N, C-alpha and C positions, 0 to 999 in steps of 0.2 A: 533361167535357168523358167521362171513364171512362164518370158514368151511361147517357149520351149511347149512346155507344160500345154497351156493354153493353146495354139493347136490339134497342137494333142486332140483335147478334149472332140474341136471342131469337125479333124480327121475320124478319130475313136463313131463319132455321129455317122457322118456325113457316106463315107467312106466303107465302116464295117459294122452301120447300123448299130453300137454299142453307146450305150448312152455312161457318158465317165463324167461325176459331180462331183472326184475326188473325194469319196466314200472309201472305207473299206470295203463297204460289198458289189464296190467299182473294180476290188483288183481281178478280182473273176472278171468280168469279162476285158480287164485289161490283160490277161490271162489269153483269150480267145483269140483273140486279134494280134499277141506272139508270134502264134501258133500259121495264124493265115498268113501275116511278117514271112517266115521260116521258110515257109512251101516255098515262097516264090528269089528263082536261083538269082533273082538281075537285079533283085535286093539293093541300095547303098545300104550298108552297115552303118557305117558311121553318120549318117543322118537318121541312121532310124535308130538304135541305142540314145543319140541325144534327145530324140522327138519322143520314147516313151520312155524312157527313164528319167526324163525331169520331171516326165504324170507321177508317175511312180515315186519319187526324191519329192514332189509339190504336195501328194500324200501322207507321205510321214511328216515331211516338215509339216501341212498344218494339221495333225491329227499330234502332233508331239514340241507345240510350238519350237523347232527344231531354226537353225542355221541351215544355212548353204555357204561351203569352202573350199579351199582350193589347196588340198593334203594328198605327202604319197600316196596311194596304193600299200601296202605291206609286201612290202619285196621288193616295190616296183619301186621306179627311179623321177616318174612323170606322175607332175599332179594330176588328181581329177577332182571334177566333182563330187562330196564330198556330203550328207545332211551333216549336222552334227548335235546332237539331242540327250544337252545335258555332260559332258565328253564322252559321247557315245558314238562313232561317225561309221555312219551310214553308208554304203555304196552304191546309189539304185542304173545307175547304169551302169555299174561290170556288171550287178544284178538281171539285168536284162539282156548283155550280149551274151550271159550265162543261159540265158534261158533263147538266146537264139539261133546262138549254136553248138549249146550241149545238149536240147533238146527236154523231154518229158522231166527227166529229172533235177532240171533245174525251175520246177515252176512255181510262182509265187501265191498263190495258196498257201505253200508251205514255209515261205520265205515269210510272210506279213503274219502267220500267226506267230514263226519261232521271234520277232522285230518287240511283236504284243507279248509276248509270253517274258523277254526278256526286261523293256521297258515299262506294263506293264500299265495303265489307265491311263487315258486318250485326257492332253493339256484339255484344261476347262477353258473358256471360250470368257470371255469378260464379257 
């Protein structure tokens, strides 16, 4: 997932002129990128979901000292990448898929705010 996240950082800067730095502030920049991606009718949805979802997941994983795991999405039979934070599972790729396919009602700022409210302060870095 880290490889995809690093590729998202590069493409964010080179292709979209947005500096993605794994900070909380970069979530709004990521959301702006997703708006542009969603406007392209020829987009490879699977690739875009892996690319940008991995970046979102890495922001969350790093912020809360979580870990990536493969786990079934609730109600689903297929395992998908998730970020585990103290027993809470976050599904960043699913969130990005929903943002790309459902639009503004699935904005990342609201999602990130909800996650921050539920999980509290970021993990302290040693």
